[in-house]
C-alpha positions in Angstrom: 57.1 -80.3 -31.9 57.4 -83.4 -29.8 53.7 -84.2 -30.4 54.2 -84.3 -34.2 55.1 -87.4 -36.2 58.4 -87.6 -38.1 57.0 -86.3 -41.4 55.3 -83.4 -39.8 58.5 -82.5 -37.9 60.3 -82.5 -41.3 57.7 -80.2 -42.6 58.1 -77.8 -39.7 61.8 -77.7 -40.1 61.4 -77.0 -43.8 59.0 -74.2 -43.1 61.4 -72.7 -40.5 64.1 -72.7 -43.3 61.7 -70.9 -45.6 61.2 -68.3 -42.8 64.9 -67.9 -42.4 65.3 -67.2 -46.1 62.6 -64.5 -46.1 63.9 -62.9 -42.9 67.5 -62.7 -44.0 66.5 -61.2 -47.4 64.2 -58.7 -45.8 66.8 -57.8 -43.2 69.3 -57.0 -45.9 66.9 -55.3 -48.2 65.5 -53.0 -45.5 68.8 -52.1 -43.9 68.4 -54.0 -40.6 64.7 -54.6 -40.0 63.0 -58.0 -39.7 60.1 -59.6 -41.5 59.5 -62.3 -39.0 61.3 -61.5 -35.8 58.8 -59.0 -34.3 60.5 -58.8 -30.9 63.4 -57.2 -32.5 61.2 -54.8 -34.5 59.3 -54.0 -31.3 62.5 -52.9 -29.7 63.5 -50.9 -32.7 60.1 -49.2 -32.6 60.5 -48.2 -29.0 64.0 -46.9 -29.6 62.9 -45.1 -32.7 60.0 -43.4 -30.9 62.3 -42.2 -28.2 64.9 -40.9 -30.7 62.2 -39.6 -33.2 63.9 -41.8 -35.8 62.7 -41.7 -39.4 62.3 -45.5 -39.6 59.4 -45.6 -37.1 56.8 -45.7 -39.8 58.4 -48.6 -41.6 58.7 -50.7 -38.4 55.1 -50.0 -37.5 54.0 -51.1 -40.9 55.9 -54.3 -40.7 54.5 -55.1 -37.2 51.0 -54.4 -38.5 51.4 -56.5 -41.6 52.7 -59.4 -39.5 49.8 -59.3 -37.1 47.4 -59.0 -39.9 48.9 -62.1 -41.5 48.4 -64.0 -38.2 44.7 -62.9 -38.1 44.2 -64.0 -41.7 45.9 -67.4 -41.2 43.9 -68.1 -38.0 40.6 -67.3 -39.8 41.4 -69.7 -42.7 39.7 -73.0 -42.0 37.7 -71.9 -38.9 34.3 -72.0 -40.6 34.7 -74.9 -43.0 35.8 -78.5 -43.0 39.3 -78.1 -44.5 41.6 -80.9 -43.3 44.9 -79.7 -41.7 46.9 -80.5 -44.8 44.5 -78.7 -47.1 44.5 -75.7 -44.8 48.3 -75.7 -44.8 48.3 -75.9 -48.6 45.9 -73.0 -49.0 48.0 -70.9 -46.7 51.2 -71.8 -48.6 49.6 -70.9 -51.9 48.8 -67.4 -50.6 52.4 -67.1 -49.2 53.8 -68.3 -52.6 51.8 -65.7 -54.6 52.6 -62.8 -52.3 56.3 -63.6 -52.1 56.3 -63.8 -55.9 54.6 -60.4 -56.1 56.7 -58.6 -53.4 59.9 -58.2 -55.6 57.8 -57.0 -58.5 56.2 -54.3 -56.4 59.6 -53.4 -54.9 61.1 -53.1 -58.4 58.5 -50.5 -59.2 59.9 -48.3 -56.4 57.5 -49.5 -53.6 60.0 -51.4 -51.4 58.0 -50.9 -48.2 54.9 -52.4 -49.7 56.9 -55.4 -50.9 58.4 -55.8 -47.4 54.9 -55.6 -45.9 53.7 -58.3 -48.2 56.6 -60.5 -47.0 55.9 -59.7 -43.3 52.2 -60.6 -43.9 53.4 -63.9 -45.2 55.5 -64.5 -42.1 52.4 -63.9 -39.9 50.5 -66.4 -42.1 53.2 -69.0 -41.8 53.1 -69.0 -38.0 49.5 -70.3 -38.2 50.4 -73.4 -40.3 50.5 -75.6 -37.2 47.6 -73.9 -35.4 45.5 -76.2 -33.2 42.2 -75.3 -31.6 42.8 -71.6 -32.2 46.3 -71.6 -30.7 49.7 -71.6 -32.4 51.5 -74.8 -31.3 55.0 -73.3 -31.8 56.7 -70.5 -33.7 58.1 -71.2 -37.1 59.6 -67.8 -37.8 61.1 -66.9 -34.4 63.2 -69.2 -32.3 63.3 -67.8 -28.8 60.7 -70.4 -27.7 62.7 -73.1 -29.4 65.9 -72.1 -27.6 64.1 -72.1 -24.3 62.8 -75.7 -25.1 66.4 -76.7 -25.9 67.6 -75.4 -22.6 64.8 -77.1 -20.7 65.3 -80.3 -22.5 69.1 -80.3 -21.7 68.3 -79.6 -18.1 65.8 -82.5 -18.1 68.5 -84.8 -19.7 71.1 -83.7 -17.1 68.7 -84.4 -14.3 68.1 -88.0 -15.5 64.9 -87.5 -17.6 64.3 -88.2 -21.3 67.5 -87.6 -23.3 66.2 -86.4 -26.7 63.2 -84.2 -26.1 65.2 -81.1 -27.0 66.4 -82.4 -30.4 63.3 -81.5 -32.5 63.7 -77.9 -31.3 67.4 -77.9 -32.2 66.4 -79.1 -35.7 63.8 -76.3 -35.9 66.5 -73.7 -35.0 69.0 -75.2 -37.4 66.4 -75.1 -40.1 65.9 -71.3 -39.6 69.5 -70.4 -39.4 70.4 -72.5 -42.5 67.6 -70.9 -44.4 68.8 -67.5 -43.3 72.3 -68.3 -44.6 70.8 -69.4 -48.0 68.7 -66.2 -48.1 71.7 -64.0 -47.4 73.8 -65.7 -50.1 71.0 -65.4 -52.6 70.5 -61.7 -51.7 74.1 -61.0 -52.5 73.5 -62.4 -56.0 69.9 -61.5 -56.9 68.9 -58.8 -54.4 65.3 -58.6 -53.4 64.3 -60.9 -56.3 65.7 -63.6 -54.0 62.2 -63.8 -52.5 61.2 -65.8 -55.6 63.2 -68.8 -54.1 61.0 -69.1 -50.9 58.0 -68.3 -53.1 58.8 -71.4 -55.2 59.6 -73.3 -52.0 56.1 -72.5 -50.6 54.4 -73.4 -53.9 56.2 -76.8 -54.0 55.2 -77.7 -50.5 51.6 -76.7 -51.3 51.5 -79.1 -54.1 53.0 -81.8 -51.9 50.3 -81.3 -49.3 47.6 -81.3 -52.0 48.8 -84.6 -53.5 46.6 -87.6 -52.8 47.7 -89.7 -49.9 50.4 -87.3 -48.8 52.2 -88.5 -45.7 52.6 -85.1 -44.0 50.3 -84.5 -41.1 49.3 -81.1 -39.7 
């Protein structure tokens, strides 16, 4: 985060808010499972296997969908000359289309498939700031950001730079504010609330495709 310019940081915080929306909506729709926080799902999978719980198949499907999304996002742009912003726009278009389709699929009685579409999108999203084959920082999970906040505060207390932790705080605040919006929307519109982050992704794709956009990847 600290290596990004101000506009790119704003973009990252916005993407984290989008992830928070999707995760909150998925958490409520699935009865307590995550679409982006795969550490939590991994723990649920282990507990479910020990207890022979009926939800094990769902959690395994969500984990697989997320990883598949990461694979797909990492492959996009590796064998062509897409600029970082064009690559991000292409990924966001895919996310927008899949998040739009997910509630339609769920409304036909295939909730798990719709959830897997959304989990795939969260895997894709984590590759938006990929550099040289490595993800620079997580957009859909905040454990790393919280660690950076703690390290930055320790650095400040010991006399080092005072504000290195602030971008990670903003990233975390983006996710939790997006989650609050997602939870609120779910209470009104149910799983159809995913159309909000779908539109969100589509708008940012258009922004990134606009000539002379100021957002860097």
